C-alpha positions in Angstrom: 19.4 15.5 -12.1 20.0 13.9 -8.7 17.7 15.2 -5.8 20.5 17.4 -4.2 21.3 19.0 -7.5 17.6 19.7 -8.2 17.0 21.1 -4.8 19.9 23.5 -5.3 18.3 24.8 -8.4 15.2 25.5 -6.3 17.3 27.0 -3.4 19.0 29.4 -5.9 15.7 30.1 -7.4 16.9 29.1 -10.9 13.7 26.9 -11.3 10.4 26.9 -9.7 8.1 24.6 -11.8 6.1 21.7 -10.8 8.1 18.7 -9.5 6.0 16.1 -11.4 8.4 14.0 -13.5 11.6 15.3 -11.7 14.1 12.9 -10.1 12.5 9.7 -11.2 12.6 6.8 -8.6 12.9 9.2 -5.6 10.1 9.9 -3.2 8.5 13.2 -3.1 6.8 14.9 -0.1 4.0 17.3 0.6 5.0 19.8 3.4 3.0 21.5 6.1 4.5 23.8 8.7 2.5 24.8 11.8 3.1 26.5 15.2 3.9 24.0 18.0 0.6 24.7 19.6 -1.2 23.3 16.6 1.2 20.4 15.9 -0.3 17.7 18.1 -3.9 18.1 16.7 -2.5 18.0 13.2 -0.4 14.9 14.0 -3.7 13.2 15.1 -5.4 14.4 12.0 -2.7 12.6 9.9 -3.0 9.5 11.9 -6.8 9.3 11.6 -6.7 10.1 7.9 -3.6 8.2 6.5 -5.0 7.8 3.0 -4.8 11.6 2.5 -1.9 12.3 4.9 0.7 9.4 5.0 3.4 10.6 7.3 7.0 10.4 6.1 8.7 12.6 8.7 8.0 15.0 11.6 10.7 17.4 12.6 11.3 18.9 16.0 10.3 22.4 16.7 12.5 24.9 14.7 14.4 22.1 12.9 14.8 22.6 9.2 16.7 19.4 8.0 14.6 16.3 7.8 15.9 12.7 8.0 14.8 11.9 4.6 16.6 14.7 2.7 19.8 16.7 3.1 17.7 19.7 2.6 16.6 23.0 4.1 12.9 23.0 4.2 12.9 26.8 4.1 14.5 27.1 0.6 14.6 23.7 -1.2 11.2 23.4 -2.5 10.3 25.3 -5.7 7.3 27.2 -4.3 5.5 27.8 -0.9 2.1 28.8 0.1 1.4 31.1 3.1 -1.9 30.9 5.0 -3.0 33.3 7.7 -6.1 32.5 9.9 -6.9 29.8 7.4 -6.8 32.0 4.3 -4.3 31.7 1.6 -2.4 35.1 1.4 0.7 34.6 -0.9 3.0 32.2 -2.7 6.7 32.6 -2.3 10.0 30.9 -3.3 11.8 31.0 0.0 10.4 31.1 3.6 13.4 32.2 5.7 11.8 35.6 6.4 8.6 33.7 7.9 10.4 31.2 9.9 9.9 30.8 13.7 11.7 28.6 16.3 8.3 27.1 17.3 7.5 25.8 13.8 6.9 22.1 13.4 7.3 20.6 10.0 5.4 17.6 8.6 6.4 15.7 5.5 3.6 13.7 3.9 3.7 11.2 1.0 2.8 12.3 -2.5 1.3 10.7 -5.4 4.0 12.0 -7.8 6.2 9.2 -6.3 4.2 6.5 -8.4 4.0 8.5 -11.6 7.3 7.1 -12.8 5.9 3.5 -12.3 2.9 4.4 -14.3 5.0 5.9 -17.1 7.3 2.8 -17.2 4.2 0.7 -17.6 3.2 2.7 -20.7 0.4 4.6 -19.0 -0.1 8.0 -20.5 -0.1 11.0 -18.0 -1.8 13.9 -19.8 -0.7 16.5 -17.3 2.9 15.7 -17.9 2.4 15.7 -21.6 0.8 19.2 -21.4 3.5 20.3 -19.0 0.8 21.3 -16.4 0.4 21.1 -12.6 -1.8 18.1 -11.9 -5.3 19.1 -11.3 -6.7 18.9 -7.7 -10.2 19.2 -6.4 -12.1 19.6 -3.2 -14.6 16.8 -2.7 -17.5 15.8 -0.5 -15.5 12.8 0.9 -15.5 13.6 4.7 -12.4 13.1 6.9 -11.9 12.2 10.6 -11.7 15.3 12.8 -8.8 15.9 15.2 -9.1 18.9 17.4 -9.5 22.0 15.1 -8.6 20.1 11.9 -11.6 18.8 10.0 -13.1 19.0 6.5 -13.2 17.0 3.3 -10.7 15.2 1.1 -8.8 16.9 -1.7 -8.1 14.6 -4.6 -5.6 14.7 -7.6 -7.0 13.6 -10.9 -5.2 11.9 -13.8 -7.2 11.3 -17.0 -6.2 7.7 -17.8 -7.0 5.9 -21.1 -9.8 3.6 -20.6 -7.9 0.4 -21.3 -5.2 1.4 -18.8 -7.3 2.3 -15.7 -6.9 -1.3 -14.2 -3.2 -1.2 -14.6 -3.0 2.2 -13.0 -5.1 1.0 -10.1 -2.8 -2.0 -9.6 0.4 -0.2 -9.8 -0.5 2.7 -7.6 -1.9 0.3 -5.1 1.6 -0.9 -4.3 2.5 2.8 -3.1 0.6 2.8 0.2 3.1 5.3 1.5 2.0 7.7 -1.4 -1.8 7.5 -1.2 -2.0 4.1 -2.8 -5.0 3.0 -4.8 -7.5 5.7 -6.2 -10.4 6.7 -4.0 -12.8 7.1 -7.0 -13.0 6.3 -10.6 -15.3 7.9 -13.2 -18.1 10.3 -12.4 -16.6 13.4 -10.7 -20.1 14.6 -9.6 -20.4 11.5 -7.4 -17.7 13.0 -5.1 -18.9 16.6 -5.3 -16.8 17.8 -8.3 -19.0 19.9 -10.7 -16.5 20.7 -13.4 -13.1 19.0 -14.2 -12.1 22.2 -16.2 -12.1 24.2 -12.9 -9.8 22.6 -10.5 -9.4 24.1 -7.0 -5.6 23.7 -7.2 -3.3 23.0 -10.2 -4.4 23.3 -13.8 -7.0 21.6 -16.1 -5.5 18.6 -17.8 -8.6 16.8 -19.2 -8.5 16.6 -23.0 -9.4 13.6 -25.2 -12.4 13.0 -22.9 -13.8 10.3 -25.2 -10.6 8.2 -24.7 -9.9 8.7 -21.0 -11.4 8.1 -17.6 -10.9 10.5 -14.8 -9.2 8.6 -11.9 -9.0 10.3 -8.4 -6.3 9.7 -5.9 -6.2 11.1 -2.3 -4.1 14.2 -2.2 -1.6 15.8 0.2 -3.2 19.1 -0.4 -5.9 18.0 1.9 -4.3 19.7 4.9 -4.5 23.1 3.1 -8.2 22.5 2.8 -8.4 21.6 6.6 -6.6 24.9 7.4 -9.6 26.9 6.5 -11.5 25.1 9.5 -8.4 25.2 11.8 -7.7 28.9 11.3 -4.1 28.7 12.5 -2.6 32.2 12.7 0.0 31.0 10.2 0.5 27.8 8.3 3.1 27.3 5.5 2.8 24.5 2.9 4.3 23.6 -0.4 2.5 25.3 -3.3 0.3 22.6 -4.9 2.3 20.5 -7.3 5.7 21.9 -5.9 7.1 19.2 -3.5 10.2 18.5 -1.5 12.2 15.9 -3.5 13.7 13.6 -1.0 16.9 11.4 -0.9 14.9 8.4 -0.4 14.6 6.0 -3.3 11.2 4.4 -3.4 11.3 0.6 -2.5 9.3 -0.1 -5.6 12.4 1.1 -7.7 15.0 -0.7 -5.5 16.2 -2.9 -8.3 16.0 -0.4 -11.1 
C-alpha cells in the first residue's frame, strides 16, 4: 500500500496496528504535539539530543499538514496517546476533539525507517515475525536538559542473531536521520534495564535468547518519558509503535 492509501485506512479507523513493516522504503515519524508555550523548550531539547530526537519537521501553531506528508496529523496516525500534567491518561484513534489552535507539532525520525534495509540484508526481526510492537525501555542514559524537559533516554530493542549484529550496526548507521547506530549492545542491565520481558512500551519480543543478542537503538518515545518531568498541561504523541507514515522516500532506497 502507498503511504496515502495507508494513512486513509488509519483516518477511516479501518486499521490501528503498529506501522512496523508498512510502506517499505518510506520514512516514518514519531509525533509530539505541545502547547506553543512549551514549544521552544522542546525544540531546544531535540536540538541538544539529536540521537533520540532527530527532527524531520516542525509545524506552525495550529497547522495540521506537514511538509513531509499530504496528511492530517489529527487523524492519519493509527493511534495517539494523551498526556495531562505529565501523566498518560488515554489512547485514542483521532485527536480532532482535543485539537487547539496553539498546538505545535514536532515530527521526529523513527528507527522503523531502517527496518526494511535490515530485512533486505537478511537480518531477522523477531518483533515483526511475532507481529508485535517493538519493545521499548526506559534507561539510565541521561539526556541534556532544555528548560522543563529533561530525563533519560528510551531505547527500542531488536533481538538480532549473533552473527548478524555487525551487519545491523553498519546498515543502521547509514540512517542518521532515524537514530542511526545502536547506543548499546548486549547486557541490558548496564543501561538500567532489569528485564527484557517487561518493556515500558510495546510488547516483549525476545525469544531464542541463546541465538540472539539484544541491540538497543535510541527511540523517539524519549519525549514521552521527558513529559513526566515537563508536566505540560496537555501533550499528544503517537502511541508507541504507531507512527506517521510520510511521503518521503528514504535516500537509502532512492535507487530501489
